[in-house]
C-alpha positions in Angstrom: 27.8 -42.8 -32.9 31.4 -42.1 -31.6 32.7 -42.6 -35.1 30.3 -40.0 -36.5 31.5 -37.6 -33.7 35.1 -38.2 -34.6 34.5 -37.6 -38.3 32.6 -34.4 -37.5 35.5 -33.3 -35.2 38.1 -34.1 -37.9 36.1 -32.2 -40.5 35.6 -29.2 -38.2 39.3 -29.0 -37.3 40.3 -29.4 -41.0 38.0 -26.4 -41.9 39.4 -24.3 -39.1 42.9 -24.9 -40.3 42.0 -23.8 -43.8 40.2 -20.6 -42.5 42.8 -19.5 -39.9 43.7 -15.8 -39.9 46.4 -15.5 -37.2 49.2 -17.7 -35.8 47.5 -17.5 -32.4 44.4 -19.3 -33.9 46.6 -21.9 -35.6 48.5 -22.6 -32.3 45.2 -23.2 -30.5 44.1 -25.6 -33.2 47.5 -27.3 -33.0 47.1 -27.7 -29.2 43.6 -29.2 -29.6 44.9 -31.7 -32.2 47.6 -32.9 -29.8 45.4 -33.1 -26.6 42.0 -34.2 -28.0 41.1 -37.8 -26.7 38.6 -38.1 -29.5 41.0 -38.4 -32.4 42.6 -41.6 -33.6 46.3 -41.7 -34.4 45.7 -41.7 -38.1 43.3 -38.8 -37.8 45.8 -36.9 -35.7 48.5 -37.6 -38.3 46.2 -36.3 -41.1 45.4 -33.1 -39.2 49.0 -32.4 -38.3 50.0 -32.9 -41.9 47.3 -30.5 -43.0 48.2 -27.9 -40.4 51.9 -28.2 -41.4 51.0 -27.4 -45.0 49.1 -24.2 -44.1 51.6 -23.2 -41.5 54.6 -23.6 -43.8 53.1 -22.3 -47.1 50.5 -19.6 -46.1 51.6 -16.0 -45.9 49.9 -15.9 -42.4 51.9 -18.9 -41.3 55.2 -19.3 -39.5 58.2 -21.3 -40.8 59.6 -21.7 -37.3 56.3 -23.1 -36.0 56.0 -25.3 -39.0 59.4 -26.8 -38.1 58.1 -27.5 -34.6 55.0 -29.3 -36.1 57.2 -31.2 -38.5 59.2 -32.6 -35.5 55.9 -33.9 -34.0 54.9 -35.9 -37.1 56.1 -39.5 -36.7 57.4 -41.3 -39.8 56.9 -38.3 -42.2 56.3 -39.4 -45.8 57.5 -37.8 -49.1 54.5 -35.4 -49.1 55.4 -34.1 -45.6 59.1 -33.6 -46.6 58.0 -31.9 -49.8 56.0 -29.3 -47.8 59.0 -28.4 -45.6 61.5 -28.4 -48.5 59.2 -26.1 -50.5 58.8 -23.8 -47.5 62.5 -23.6 -46.8 63.3 -23.1 -50.5 60.8 -20.2 -50.7 61.2 -18.4 -47.4 64.8 -18.7 -46.2 68.0 -17.0 -47.3 70.7 -19.5 -46.7 74.4 -18.7 -47.0 76.7 -19.8 -49.8 77.6 -23.0 -47.9 75.5 -25.9 -49.0 75.5 -27.2 -45.4 73.7 -24.1 -44.2 70.8 -24.7 -46.6 67.8 -26.2 -44.7 66.1 -27.6 -47.7 69.1 -29.6 -48.8 69.7 -30.8 -45.3 66.1 -32.0 -45.2 66.6 -33.8 -48.5 69.7 -35.6 -47.1 67.7 -36.5 -44.0 64.9 -37.8 -46.3 67.3 -40.1 -48.2 68.9 -41.3 -45.0 65.4 -42.4 -43.7 64.9 -44.4 -46.8 62.2 -42.2 -48.2 62.3 -41.7 -52.0 61.8 -38.3 -53.6 59.2 -37.7 -56.2 58.6 -35.3 -59.1 57.7 -32.5 -56.7 60.8 -32.8 -54.5 63.4 -31.8 -57.1 61.7 -28.6 -58.5 61.7 -27.3 -54.9 65.4 -28.1 -54.4 66.3 -26.6 -57.8 64.4 -23.5 -56.9 66.6 -23.1 -53.9 69.7 -23.5 -56.0 68.4 -21.0 -58.6 67.8 -18.4 -55.9 71.3 -18.9 -54.6 72.7 -19.1 -58.2 74.4 -22.4 -57.1 74.9 -24.2 -60.4 77.2 -26.8 -59.0 74.8 -28.0 -56.4 72.0 -27.8 -59.0 73.9 -30.2 -61.3 74.3 -32.6 -58.4 70.5 -32.5 -57.8 70.0 -33.1 -61.6 72.1 -36.2 -61.2 69.9 -37.3 -58.3 66.8 -36.8 -60.4 68.3 -39.0 -63.1 69.2 -41.6 -60.5 65.6 -41.8 -59.3 64.3 -42.1 -62.8 62.7 -38.7 -63.0 64.9 -37.3 -65.8 62.0 -37.3 -68.3 59.6 -35.5 -66.0 58.6 -32.1 -67.5 58.4 -30.4 -64.1 61.9 -31.5 -63.2 63.3 -30.6 -66.6 61.7 -27.1 -66.6 63.1 -26.3 -63.2 66.6 -27.4 -64.4 66.3 -25.2 -67.5 65.5 -22.3 -65.3 68.5 -23.0 -63.1 71.0 -23.5 -65.9 69.8 -20.2 -67.6 70.0 -18.3 -64.3 73.5 -19.5 -63.7 74.7 -18.8 -67.3 74.9 -22.4 -68.4 73.2 -21.7 -71.6 74.6 -24.7 -73.5 73.5 -27.1 -70.7 70.0 -25.6 -70.8 69.8 -25.9 -74.6 71.0 -29.5 -74.6 68.3 -30.4 -72.0 65.7 -28.6 -74.0 66.6 -30.3 -77.2 66.4 -33.7 -75.6 63.0 -33.2 -74.0 60.4 -35.6 -75.2 57.5 -33.5 -73.9 57.8 -29.7 -74.0 55.1 -27.4 -72.6 54.8 -23.6 -72.8 56.8 -23.3 -69.6 59.7 -25.1 -71.2 59.7 -22.7 -74.2 59.3 -19.6 -71.9 62.1 -20.7 -69.6 64.5 -20.9 -72.6 63.3 -17.6 -74.1 63.5 -15.7 -70.7 67.0 -17.1 -70.1 68.2 -16.0 -73.5 66.7 -12.5 -73.1 68.3 -12.1 -69.6 71.7 -13.2 -71.1 71.5 -10.7 -73.9 71.0 -13.3 -76.6 68.0 -11.6 -78.2 68.4 -13.3 -81.6 68.4 -16.8 -79.9 65.3 -15.8 -78.0 63.7 -14.6 -81.2 64.5 -17.9 -83.0 62.7 -19.9 -80.3 59.8 -17.5 -80.3 59.3 -18.0 -84.0 59.4 -21.8 -83.6 56.9 -21.7 -80.7 53.4 -22.9 -81.7 51.5 -22.0 -78.6 52.3 -18.8 -76.7 50.8 -17.3 -73.5 50.9 -13.8 -72.1 54.2 -14.5 -70.3 55.8 -15.3 -73.7 54.6 -12.0 -75.3 55.5 -9.9 -72.2 58.9 -11.5 -72.0 59.7 -10.7 -75.7 58.4 -7.2 -75.5 60.1 -6.3 -72.2 63.3 -8.2 -73.2 63.7 -6.3 -76.4 63.0 -3.0 -74.8 65.6 -3.6 -72.2 68.0 -5.0 -74.8 68.0 -1.8 -76.8 65.7 -2.9 -79.6 62.5 -1.1 -78.8 61.3 -0.9 -82.4 61.1 -4.6 -82.6 59.4 -4.7 -79.2 56.6 -2.5 -80.7 56.5 -4.9 -83.6 55.7 -7.8 -81.2 52.9 -5.8 -79.6 51.3 -5.1 -83.0 51.8 -8.7 -84.0 50.0 -9.6 -80.7 47.1 -7.5 -81.8 46.9 -9.0 -85.2 47.0 -12.6 -84.0 43.9 -12.2 -81.9 43.6 -14.7 -79.1 40.8 -14.5 -76.4 43.1 -16.3 -74.0 46.1 -14.0 -74.6 45.2 -10.3 -74.0 47.6 -7.5 -73.2 47.9 -6.9 -69.4 49.4 -4.2 -67.3 52.9 -5.5 -67.8 52.4 -5.5 -71.6 51.2 -1.9 -71.6 54.0 -0.7 -69.3 56.7 -2.3 -71.5 55.2 -0.9 -74.7 55.0 2.6 -73.2 58.7 2.2 -72.4 59.4 1.3 -76.0 57.5 4.4 -77.2 59.5 6.6 -74.7 62.8 5.2 -76.0 61.8 5.8 -79.6 60.1 9.1 -79.1 57.1 7.5 -80.8 54.4 9.9 -79.5 51.6 8.8 -81.9 52.0 5.2 -80.9 52.2 6.2 -77.3 49.0 8.1 -77.6 47.4 5.1 -79.3 48.5 2.8 -76.4 47.0 5.3 -73.9 43.7 5.3 -75.7 43.8 1.5 -76.0 44.2 1.4 -72.2 40.8 3.1 -71.9 39.1 0.9 -74.4 40.4 -2.3 -73.0 39.1 -1.7 -69.5 42.6 -2.1 -68.0 42.9 -0.1 -64.8 45.4 2.7 -64.9 47.2 1.9 -61.7 50.4 3.7 -60.4 52.7 1.5 -62.5 50.9 2.3 -65.8 50.4 6.0 -64.8 54.2 6.3 -64.1 55.0 4.7 -67.5 52.6 7.2 -69.2 54.3 10.2 -67.4 57.7 8.9 -68.5 56.6 8.3 -72.1 54.9 11.7 -72.6 57.9 13.4 -70.9 60.5 11.7 -73.1 58.4 12.5 -76.2 58.4 16.2 -75.3 54.8 16.5 -74.2 55.4 17.9 -70.7 51.9 19.3 -70.2 50.3 15.9 -71.1 52.8 14.2 -68.7 51.8 16.6 -65.9 48.1 16.1 -66.7 48.4 12.3 -66.4 50.4 12.8 -63.2 47.7 15.0 -61.6 45.0 12.6 -62.5 46.7 9.7 -60.8 44.6 8.8 -57.7 47.6 7.3 -55.9 51.2 8.3 -56.3 54.2 6.5 -55.0 57.9 7.6 -54.9 58.5 6.4 -58.5 55.6 8.4 -59.8 56.8 11.6 -58.1 60.3 10.9 -59.3 59.2 10.3 -62.9 57.4 13.7 -63.1 60.3 15.5 -61.4 62.7 13.9 -64.0 60.4 15.1 -66.8 60.6 18.7 -65.6 64.4 18.3 -65.2 64.8 16.9 -68.7 63.2 19.9 -70.3 64.9 22.5 -68.1 61.9 23.3 -65.8 63.9 23.5 -62.6 61.4 25.7 -60.8 58.5 23.3 -61.5 60.7 20.3 -60.5 61.5 21.9 -57.1 57.9 23.0 -56.6 56.8 19.4 -57.2 59.5 18.2 -54.8 58.1 20.6 -52.2 54.6 19.0 -52.7 56.1 15.6 -52.4 57.7 16.5 -49.0 54.5 18.1 -47.7 52.7 14.8 -48.4 55.4 12.9 -46.6 56.3 10.9 -49.7 59.9 9.8 -49.3 62.3 10.6 -52.2 64.9 8.1 -53.4 68.3 8.4 -54.9 66.8 8.8 -58.5 64.7 11.7 -57.3 67.8 13.6 -56.4 69.4 12.7 -59.7 66.5 14.5 -61.4 66.7 17.5 -59.1 70.5 17.9 -59.5 70.2 17.5 -63.3 67.6 20.3 -63.3 70.1 22.5 -61.4 72.9 21.7 -63.8 70.8 22.5 -66.9 69.6 25.8 -65.5 72.8 26.9 -63.6 71.2 26.9 -60.2 74.4 26.3 -58.3 73.2 27.3 -54.8 70.1 25.2 -55.2 72.2 22.2 -56.3 74.4 22.5 -53.2 71.2 22.7 -51.0 69.8 19.6 -52.7 73.1 17.6 -52.4 73.2 18.5 -48.7 69.6 17.7 -48.0 69.9 14.3 -49.6 72.5 13.3 -47.1 71.5 15.2 -44.0 67.7 14.9 -44.1 67.0 11.7 -46.0 70.3 9.9 -45.1 70.9 8.9 -48.7 74.6 8.4 -49.3 75.6 10.0 -52.6 76.5 7.5 -55.4 78.9 8.1 -58.3 76.0 9.5 -60.5 75.1 12.1 -57.8 78.7 13.3 -57.8 78.7 13.4 -61.6 75.7 15.6 -61.5 77.3 18.0 -59.0 80.6 18.1 -61.0 78.5 18.8 -64.1 76.7 21.7 -62.3 80.0 23.2 -60.9 81.8 22.7 -64.2 79.1 24.4 -66.2 79.3 27.3 -63.7 83.1 27.5 -64.2 83.7 26.6 -60.5 86.6 24.2 -61.3 88.4 24.5 -58.0 85.3 23.4 -56.1 84.6 20.6 -58.6 88.1 19.2 -58.2 87.8 19.5 -54.4 84.5 17.6 -54.5 86.1 14.8 -56.6 89.1 14.5 -54.3 86.8 14.2 -51.3 84.6 11.4 -52.9 84.5 8.2 -50.7 83.9 6.3 -54.0 86.3 6.1 -56.9 85.3 8.6 -59.5 84.4 7.0 -62.8 84.5 8.2 -66.4 81.2 10.0 -66.0 82.5 12.1 -63.2 85.7 13.1 -65.0 83.7 13.5 -68.3 81.4 16.0 -66.6 84.5 18.0 -65.5 85.9 17.8 -69.0 82.6 19.1 -70.4 82.9 22.2 -68.2 86.5 22.7 -69.4 85.3 22.6 -73.0 82.6 25.1 -72.3 84.8 27.6 -70.6 88.0 27.0 -72.5 90.0 25.8 -69.5 92.8 24.2 -71.6 95.2 23.3 -68.7 92.7 21.4 -66.6 90.9 20.0 -69.7 94.1 18.6 -71.1 94.9 17.0 -67.8 91.5 15.4 -67.4 91.3 14.3 -71.0 94.7 12.6 -70.7 93.6 10.8 -67.5 90.5 9.5 -69.3 92.6 8.4 -72.3 94.9 6.5 -69.9 91.8 4.8 -68.4 90.3 3.8 -71.7 92.9 4.2 -74.5 90.5 3.1 -77.2 87.6 5.4 -76.4 87.1 7.6 -79.4 85.1 10.3 -77.6 87.9 11.2 -75.2 90.3 12.0 -78.0 87.6 14.1 -79.8 86.9 16.0 -76.5 90.6 16.8 -76.1 90.7 18.1 -79.7 87.7 20.3 -78.9 89.5 21.7 -75.9 92.5 22.5 -78.1 90.3 23.9 -80.8 88.8 26.3 -78.3 92.3 27.6 -77.6 93.3 27.6 -81.3 96.0 25.1 -80.6 95.8 23.4 -84.1 99.2 21.8 -83.9 98.0 19.8 -80.9 94.9 18.9 -82.8 97.0 17.5 -85.7 99.1 15.6 -83.1 96.1 13.9 -81.5 94.6 13.1 -84.9 97.8 11.5 -86.0 97.9 9.5 -82.8 94.3 8.3 -83.4 95.2 7.3 -86.9 98.3 5.4 -85.7 96.3 3.5 -83.0 93.4 2.9 -85.4 90.9 4.6 -83.1 87.6 5.3 -84.9 84.0 5.8 -83.8 82.7 2.2 -83.7 79.0 3.0 -83.3 77.7 5.8 -85.5 75.2 8.4 -84.2 71.6 8.0 -85.2 68.4 9.9 -85.0 64.8 8.6 -85.0 61.6 10.4 -86.1 58.0 9.2 -86.1 56.0 10.0 -89.3 52.4 9.0 -89.4 52.9 6.4 -86.6 56.0 4.8 -88.3 59.4 5.3 -86.6 62.2 6.0 -89.1 65.9 5.7 -88.1 68.6 7.9 -89.6 72.3 7.1 -89.4 75.4 8.3 -91.1 75.7 4.8 -92.4 72.3 5.1 -94.1 69.0 3.4 -93.4 67.3 0.7 -95.4 63.9 2.2 -94.5 64.6 5.7 -95.6 64.8 7.1 -99.1 68.1 8.9 -98.7 67.8 10.7 -102.0 64.7 12.5 -100.7 66.6 13.5 -97.5 69.5 14.8 -99.6 67.2 16.9 -101.8 65.6 18.3 -98.6 68.9 19.2 -97.1 70.0 20.9 -100.3 66.8 22.9 -100.3 67.3 24.0 -96.8 70.9 25.0 -97.5 69.8 27.2 -100.5 67.0 28.9 -98.4 69.5 29.5 -95.6 71.9 31.2 -97.9 69.2 33.3 -99.5 68.0 34.4 -96.0 71.6 35.2 -94.9 72.1 32.5 -92.3 75.8 31.7 -92.4 77.6 29.4 -89.9 80.7 30.9 -88.2 83.4 28.2 -89.0 85.2 29.1 -85.8 82.1 28.4 -83.7 81.8 24.8 -84.9 83.6 22.3 -82.7 86.0 19.8 -84.3 83.6 17.0 -83.3 80.7 18.8 -85.2 82.9 19.3 -88.3 83.9 15.7 -88.3 80.3 14.6 -88.2 79.3 17.1 -90.9 82.1 16.0 -93.1 81.3 12.3 -92.6 77.6 12.8 -93.3 78.4 14.8 -96.4 80.6 12.0 -97.7 77.8 9.5 -97.1 75.3 11.6 -98.9 77.3 12.4 -102.0 
């Protein structure tokens, strides 16, 4: 009878531990386990171990209380140590010193007590090293795994691949991957994600093509990685491939859609963006704030401001990123009044703007010449929202003042910057000098930029443009001779993209394998003849040197 009561008590306490909502409840259960006379030592040990797990791992738990419970457990085994090592690896932020890392201290304590680690111990330790980007300690743990005969365990190997990739030890990760006897989808994904984050897109693509079984993480990693890596057209290709290779178990999710919309925004592929929007409705995926913000950004960058605003207004919930995206769309297209009206709505609803919000507002002011509004905005950012201006905020202000011809104020602002002005700040000032023909200041700024980056083609061209504005052609010849002497050329040619019937075509002065250039040439010749007939003639003096260089180069390519 008493045994039945003890079993019932044990089961009841075990259930209460699993269902706890607050730490107060858990502490009461803890006290009952310690004081109950109806529990045998092995039952008390079982319940304390179970309580430790939920206290250490649950979001409602407490790591400090879990540590107290851990000290109460006599003769903790490997499972108990694993719980605490996992908790410390997941919830603490240790310093750079290995001795300040509780999970590693516990591991040493575990070994000192003669308790052998298992296949779960090492992934938790490696997770801690990955979070700290501590590759040296990670290698020591890898050696420990080999020592205890766990070098072939797939969980240990996958965690080590993740560590080596995060720390930039790509060759170590590849060697480990190649020597694995049993690879699972996590192994492949860890390698692919590591290559993508390191900018090795082709290496990631090679592994992706060799992969036999892919999951949604694989597809999302490739699409997102190629968008962020500057190859959005290929990212769209992966999405279309994902649709063709239909798999019930692998369906696009919100991350997929958000990344594909980013690719469309980058390319200006409005037709494909609209198709993705319609797919969103057909698939049953909820249009949450992340997807809504991505749609606003996509429509805005594709030039559909009204559609972007329509999507924005229909969003049931809007966070700071959503407000900022819409403000940035208005700013991009020169709708400063609408951008500030929206900012007013944002303030009225007590949505807190961030540093990007003010970049959008300041850009709107620069594009529309609203100097006083820009000053107000810059001041409000610091005084009301306590956002310290970063270099890009100063660049926006210098751009605004430079466009307005307020060079003395712009220079004063630069001199008073608490941060070192970068090429974008000085470049903004140089742009104003070009616009207003301020040769003296323009020459000084351009020379400073050239001293900073002697091989940067654009700074020399900008200086030539300043001289061209002042008809100082001898100086232009001197700069051109200097460029030729130093071998300074434009490394990356300019390019344009256009979407025709859902297909994105790329045009470059070096040509494009996808475009029939002869047709383009005939079209340009036709336009030229029509313009001559209609009397449209370009004033040679109004074409900047940079424009003439580009026109000459393109003409050479087309002939």
